[in-house]
MARLUMTI-447934 format. One line per field, with one value per residue (C-alpha): x, y, z; residue in one letter. Coordinates in Angstrom, 2 decimals. Example, Ala and Ser with C-alpha at 12.3 -4.5 7.8 and 13.67 -1.06 7.14 Angstrom:
BEGIN
x 12.30, 13.67
y -4.50, -1.06
z 7.80, 7.14
rest A, S
end
This chain:
BEGIN
x 4.33, 5.73, 3.85, 6.44, 5.29, 7.05, 5.17, 2.09, 3.25, 1.35, -1.95, -4.61, -7.49, -10.76, -14.02, -17.85, -19.72, -22.78, -20.38, -20.37, -23.30, -26.97, -28.37, -30.09, -27.07, -24.94, -23.02, -20.73, -19.70, -19.12, -16.92, -14.99, -14.94, -13.30, -10.93, -9.84, -9.36, -6.46, -8.66, -7.98, -11.01, -14.82, -17.58, -20.52, -23.48, -26.70, -28.66, -26.46, -26.38, -30.34, -30.52, -28.33, -30.50, -33.34, -31.93, -30.29, -33.43, -35.56, -37.87, -38.41, -36.64, -37.41, -34.65, -35.18, -34.40, -31.20, -31.01, -31.83, -29.41, -26.42, -26.88, -26.53, -23.50, -21.70, -21.92, -20.98, -17.60, -16.66, -16.78, -14.51, -11.95, -11.94, -10.81, -8.77, -11.03, -11.18, -14.65, -13.64, -16.87, -20.97, -22.62, -24.62, -26.13, -28.52, -30.84, -29.41, -28.87, -31.10, -34.65, -36.33, -36.07, -38.10, -39.47, -40.34, -37.99, -35.05, -36.06, -35.90, -32.26, -30.91, -32.68, -31.13, -27.87, -28.15, -29.11, -26.19, -23.91, -24.69, -24.38, -20.96, -20.13, -20.76, -18.84, -15.91, -16.22, -14.94, -16.13, -19.46, -20.21, -22.28, -23.49, -24.35, -28.46, -30.21, -33.63, -35.45, -36.80, -34.49, -32.68, -29.63, -28.01, -24.40, -25.02, -28.04, -26.45, -22.82, -24.74, -26.20, -23.04, -21.43, -24.40, -23.54, -19.74, -20.02, -22.07, -19.88, -16.87, -18.36, -17.20, -14.45, -16.11, -15.35, -17.73, -16.63, -18.82, -18.69, -20.67, -23.34, -22.86, -26.99, -26.99, -29.16, -26.64, -22.93, -22.57, -18.95, -15.99, -15.31, -18.92, -18.15, -14.98, -16.34, -18.81, -16.37, -14.04, -17.48, -18.41, -14.64, -14.79, -11.71, -13.55, -14.76, -13.14, -13.57, -15.13, -13.70, -15.06, -13.41, -16.93, -18.68, -16.12, -15.27, -18.97, -20.06, -17.48, -16.47, -19.30, -23.00, -25.30, -28.04, -25.73, -25.25, -21.40, -21.58, -20.04, -21.06, -21.79, -23.03, -19.14, -17.59, -15.92, -14.36, -10.84, -12.54, -14.24, -10.67, -9.34, -11.87, -11.75, -8.22, -7.79, -10.56, -8.34, -5.32, -7.02, -7.97, -4.54, -3.32, -6.37, -7.01, -4.70, -3.98, -5.08, -8.59, -9.48, -10.41, -10.97, -10.72, -13.81, -12.85, -15.59, -15.57, -19.13, -20.22, -21.83, -25.36, -26.12, -29.17, -28.83, -30.77, -33.83, -32.70, -35.96, -36.17, -37.91, -41.00, -38.95, -37.62, -34.21, -31.98, -30.25, -26.61, -28.13, -29.79, -26.38, -24.63, -26.90, -26.03, -23.48, -20.34, -17.98, -14.19, -11.86, -10.59, -13.44, -15.59, -16.05, -14.92, -14.33, -10.64, -10.62, -6.20, -6.54, -8.78, -6.43, -3.75, -4.88, -6.10, -2.59, -0.41, -2.29, -0.17, -2.90, -2.08, -5.14, -7.77, -8.68, -12.25, -13.80, -17.28, -18.80, -22.62, -21.95, -24.88, -23.00, -23.26, -26.92, -27.57, -29.30, -27.08, -24.57, -24.43, -23.60, -22.44, -18.91, -18.27, -14.68, -13.95, -15.48, -13.45, -10.16, -10.74, -11.42, -8.08, -6.46, -8.17, -6.83, -2.88, -3.63, -4.89, -1.66, 0.58, -0.90, -1.26, 2.96, 5.19, 8.49
y -44.30, -44.97, -44.97, -43.07, -41.76, -38.58, -38.02, -37.88, -34.90, -32.50, -34.14, -31.37, -32.83, -32.11, -32.97, -33.07, -30.94, -33.38, -36.20, -34.83, -34.32, -33.79, -31.33, -29.91, -29.55, -25.88, -25.89, -23.29, -25.99, -28.40, -26.01, -25.53, -29.23, -29.66, -26.88, -28.27, -31.69, -30.30, -30.67, -27.61, -27.76, -28.44, -29.76, -27.78, -30.10, -28.39, -29.56, -28.02, -24.49, -24.63, -25.46, -22.50, -20.29, -20.79, -19.59, -17.19, -15.85, -16.92, -18.29, -21.49, -20.72, -22.82, -24.69, -22.61, -19.02, -18.63, -15.12, -15.91, -19.11, -17.02, -14.11, -17.28, -18.29, -15.29, -16.04, -19.38, -17.99, -15.87, -18.52, -20.79, -17.81, -17.56, -20.90, -21.21, -23.46, -23.81, -24.51, -26.72, -28.19, -27.76, -30.94, -32.66, -31.94, -34.69, -35.95, -33.43, -35.38, -37.35, -35.37, -35.50, -32.81, -29.62, -31.69, -30.08, -31.93, -30.53, -27.06, -27.51, -29.26, -26.33, -23.83, -25.42, -25.70, -21.72, -21.11, -23.24, -21.39, -18.34, -19.69, -20.63, -17.32, -16.31, -18.95, -18.74, -22.05, -23.04, -26.91, -28.64, -32.35, -33.97, -37.52, -39.84, -39.56, -42.58, -41.18, -44.41, -43.84, -41.25, -41.20, -43.03, -42.78, -41.60, -39.01, -37.56, -37.74, -36.08, -33.47, -31.87, -32.63, -30.60, -28.08, -27.61, -27.43, -24.52, -22.54, -23.16, -22.24, -18.87, -18.11, -20.55, -23.28, -27.08, -29.77, -33.30, -36.20, -38.89, -42.47, -43.32, -47.27, -47.38, -45.14, -45.65, -45.33, -44.81, -46.90, -47.50, -45.62, -46.77, -45.48, -41.83, -41.92, -42.86, -39.88, -37.25, -38.34, -38.01, -34.51, -33.26, -29.98, -29.27, -28.27, -31.57, -34.71, -37.22, -37.14, -40.58, -42.42, -45.30, -46.70, -45.92, -47.94, -50.58, -50.92, -51.30, -53.51, -55.87, -55.84, -56.08, -55.15, -57.84, -60.84, -62.94, -62.36, -58.65, -59.51, -59.97, -63.65, -64.03, -64.96, -68.40, -67.69, -65.53, -65.46, -64.54, -61.64, -60.52, -61.08, -59.00, -56.09, -55.95, -55.78, -52.94, -50.80, -51.32, -50.64, -47.31, -46.69, -46.98, -45.30, -41.98, -38.96, -37.68, -34.20, -35.31, -36.46, -33.45, -34.89, -38.34, -38.99, -41.32, -43.75, -47.56, -49.38, -51.46, -55.04, -54.73, -57.16, -58.31, -58.41, -55.56, -56.29, -56.22, -54.31, -50.64, -49.08, -47.03, -43.91, -45.80, -45.96, -48.86, -51.30, -49.41, -46.32, -47.07, -48.54, -45.58, -43.29, -44.47, -47.48, -45.63, -44.90, -43.43, -46.74, -48.66, -48.37, -51.45, -51.38, -54.16, -52.57, -52.70, -48.87, -48.98, -50.81, -48.23, -45.56, -46.93, -47.22, -43.44, -42.73, -44.95, -42.49, -39.76, -37.55, -35.95, -33.99, -33.32, -36.61, -35.77, -37.74, -38.05, -40.59, -41.18, -42.99, -44.24, -46.64, -50.38, -50.59, -47.55, -45.94, -45.94, -43.04, -40.29, -37.10, -35.52, -35.01, -33.79, -32.67, -36.25, -37.76, -35.43, -36.29, -39.78, -39.32, -37.25, -40.06, -42.07, -40.25, -40.15, -44.02, -44.46, -43.00, -45.25, -48.37, -46.94, -46.27, -48.94, -47.61
z -29.51, -26.19, -23.28, -20.62, -17.36, -18.12, -21.26, -18.98, -17.28, -19.58, -19.59, -17.98, -15.87, -16.16, -14.22, -15.09, -12.74, -13.25, -11.83, -8.14, -6.13, -7.74, -9.93, -7.14, -4.90, -5.55, -8.65, -6.94, -4.05, -7.08, -8.34, -5.09, -4.80, -8.05, -7.87, -4.02, -5.60, -8.06, -11.39, -13.96, -15.97, -15.96, -18.06, -17.38, -17.04, -18.38, -15.58, -13.19, -15.20, -15.79, -11.79, -10.98, -13.59, -11.46, -8.35, -9.59, -11.19, -8.24, -10.50, -12.92, -16.05, -19.15, -20.70, -24.14, -22.34, -23.57, -22.38, -18.87, -19.00, -20.93, -17.82, -15.04, -17.28, -16.51, -13.19, -13.50, -15.40, -12.83, -10.12, -12.45, -13.04, -8.99, -8.96, -11.87, -14.05, -17.17, -19.11, -21.25, -22.72, -22.30, -22.27, -23.13, -26.30, -27.60, -29.79, -32.58, -35.57, -38.17, -37.70, -40.73, -43.10, -42.30, -39.11, -35.81, -34.13, -36.56, -36.32, -32.63, -32.79, -34.58, -32.29, -29.57, -30.90, -31.50, -28.07, -26.41, -28.79, -26.72, -23.46, -24.51, -25.19, -21.89, -20.30, -22.56, -23.61, -27.24, -27.07, -27.31, -26.71, -28.83, -28.16, -31.20, -30.98, -29.09, -30.77, -32.63, -36.02, -37.12, -40.70, -40.11, -43.64, -43.02, -45.68, -43.50, -40.01, -41.70, -43.71, -39.94, -38.18, -41.06, -40.83, -36.82, -37.73, -39.64, -37.44, -34.72, -36.79, -37.18, -33.48, -33.57, -31.51, -31.74, -31.89, -29.52, -31.08, -28.86, -29.45, -26.71, -26.36, -26.28, -29.76, -32.64, -35.01, -33.37, -30.32, -31.48, -31.71, -35.18, -36.35, -34.89, -36.41, -39.48, -39.59, -38.29, -41.21, -43.20, -42.04, -43.28, -40.99, -39.55, -36.29, -35.62, -33.59, -30.86, -27.29, -26.28, -23.36, -21.27, -20.65, -23.95, -25.69, -23.07, -21.91, -25.56, -27.07, -24.11, -21.66, -21.41, -18.39, -19.47, -19.05, -15.96, -16.66, -17.05, -20.66, -23.91, -24.80, -28.20, -28.96, -28.79, -25.31, -23.48, -24.95, -28.58, -26.99, -25.36, -28.96, -30.94, -28.26, -28.09, -31.95, -31.74, -29.49, -31.73, -34.83, -32.52, -31.90, -35.51, -37.02, -35.12, -35.35, -31.78, -33.13, -33.68, -30.28, -28.53, -24.85, -22.96, -20.52, -17.74, -15.87, -14.96, -14.29, -11.55, -12.85, -12.02, -9.26, -11.31, -15.47, -16.84, -18.52, -22.62, -23.66, -23.57, -20.25, -20.60, -21.29, -24.17, -22.89, -23.79, -20.77, -21.45, -21.14, -18.02, -16.77, -17.47, -15.47, -12.15, -11.85, -13.33, -10.81, -10.84, -11.85, -9.46, -6.93, -7.42, -11.11, -13.80, -16.97, -18.93, -18.56, -18.66, -22.02, -23.16, -22.07, -23.05, -26.51, -26.46, -25.30, -27.90, -30.44, -29.30, -27.48, -24.15, -24.13, -21.83, -19.37, -17.86, -14.81, -15.96, -13.67, -12.78, -9.22, -7.86, -5.62, -6.55, -6.60, -8.41, -5.43, -2.41, -2.70, -0.31, -1.36, 1.87, 1.04, -2.29, -1.69, -0.65, -3.81, -5.84, -4.07, -4.72, -8.34, -8.81, -6.63, -9.50, -12.12, -10.93, -10.31, -13.93, -15.43, -13.51, -14.33, -18.30, -18.15, -19.68, -18.40
rest X, X, X, X, X, X, X, X, X, X, X, X, X, X, X, X, X, X, X, X, X, X, X, X, X, X, X, X, X, X, X, X, X, X, X, X, X, X, X, X, X, X, X, X, X, X, X, X, X, X, X, X, X, X, X, X, X, X, X, X, X, X, X, X, X, X, X, X, X, X, X, X, X, X, X, X, X, X, X, X, X, X, X, X, X, X, X, X, X, X, X, X, X, X, X, X, X, X, X, X, X, X, X, X, X, X, X, X, X, X, X, X, X, X, X, X, X, X, X, X, X, X, X, X, X, X, X, X, X, X, X, X, X, X, X, X, X, X, X, X, X, X, X, X, X, X, X, X, X, X, X, X, X, X, X, X, X, X, X, X, X, X, X, X, X, X, X, X, X, X, X, X, X, X, X, X, X, X, X, X, X, X, X, X, X, X, X, X, X, X, X, X, X, X, X, X, X, X, X, X, X, X, X, X, X, X, X, X, X, X, X, X, X, X, X, X, X, X, X, X, X, X, X, X, X, X, X, X, X, X, X, X, X, X, X, X, X, X, X, X, X, X, X, X, X, X, X, X, X, X, X, X, X, X, X, X, X, X, X, X, X, X, X, X, X, X, X, X, X, X, X, X, X, X, X, X, X, X, X, X, X, X, X, X, X, X, X, X, X, X, X, X, X, X, X, X, X, X, X, X, X, X, X, X, X, X, X, X, X, X, X, X, X, X, X, X, X, X, X, X, X, X, X, X, X, X, X, X, X, X, X, X, X, X, X, X, X, X, X, X, X, X, X, X, X, X, X
end
């Protein structure tokens, strides 16, 4: 499909609440900053909702207290209505698929799913983001994983809700877009699609935070890496139907000042997961990933749906970001969004 600037005019803009400020800062002020920058929708981050629920009820709220969370979510919906913001997606629903049958972890995963659906009702939100799990020691059989996702799809379908499945590039079983697309096809339900992400794709298939160059180095040379990456993007463009892409998340990445330890940390988080948590700025603001190439590949499918800024910007060292100007940051993100569309056009 041709990438004309005029064809981008209908693309709606979204911003993740966890991508500005901290979870301790006012959710209401975050929404104001997002709306005033011109964004049309939000991804509501569960940590933001949980923090707001504690303030709303003036007590500690358990992350499984669905009634209290849902009551707080109704207020968030009213705030969004006031600012003409659509709650596009609730995120991030993690560590869901692959648990052993009859295990407590699997039972809790489905309890959480049903609880989050209750929250979605209060938000009038119809899409749940599920990240490909990074839990070790799960059943990584495609049949088992697809069975869990299919069961979740069927629960969501009762409410006319959709599942947006995202590849996390440090996942134990589905780090690449090809992996999640294969599972989506295997699930074979009309209400499951992809949450694609410029960071997850480029950060998994092109970059490596554990090397001095910041690139994957277990290839012959950089030219081979580039050829392989471009072939993957071309395959994405030709393989995935536009209607099976539910949302595209946008972010870049800083090259770590010092290569990250390739081993998991004490919590078990792999290096790409640690990189993802605090070194992801908006595009064209100090990052080095080929964000434009990934965006073009997604647009070539014909997708013109939600473009969502989901960044985790701790500054170039991961810990120097000051959040005293949230409106200024969201406005910078909107400038980045427009620059991305300009650079993706081929007129």
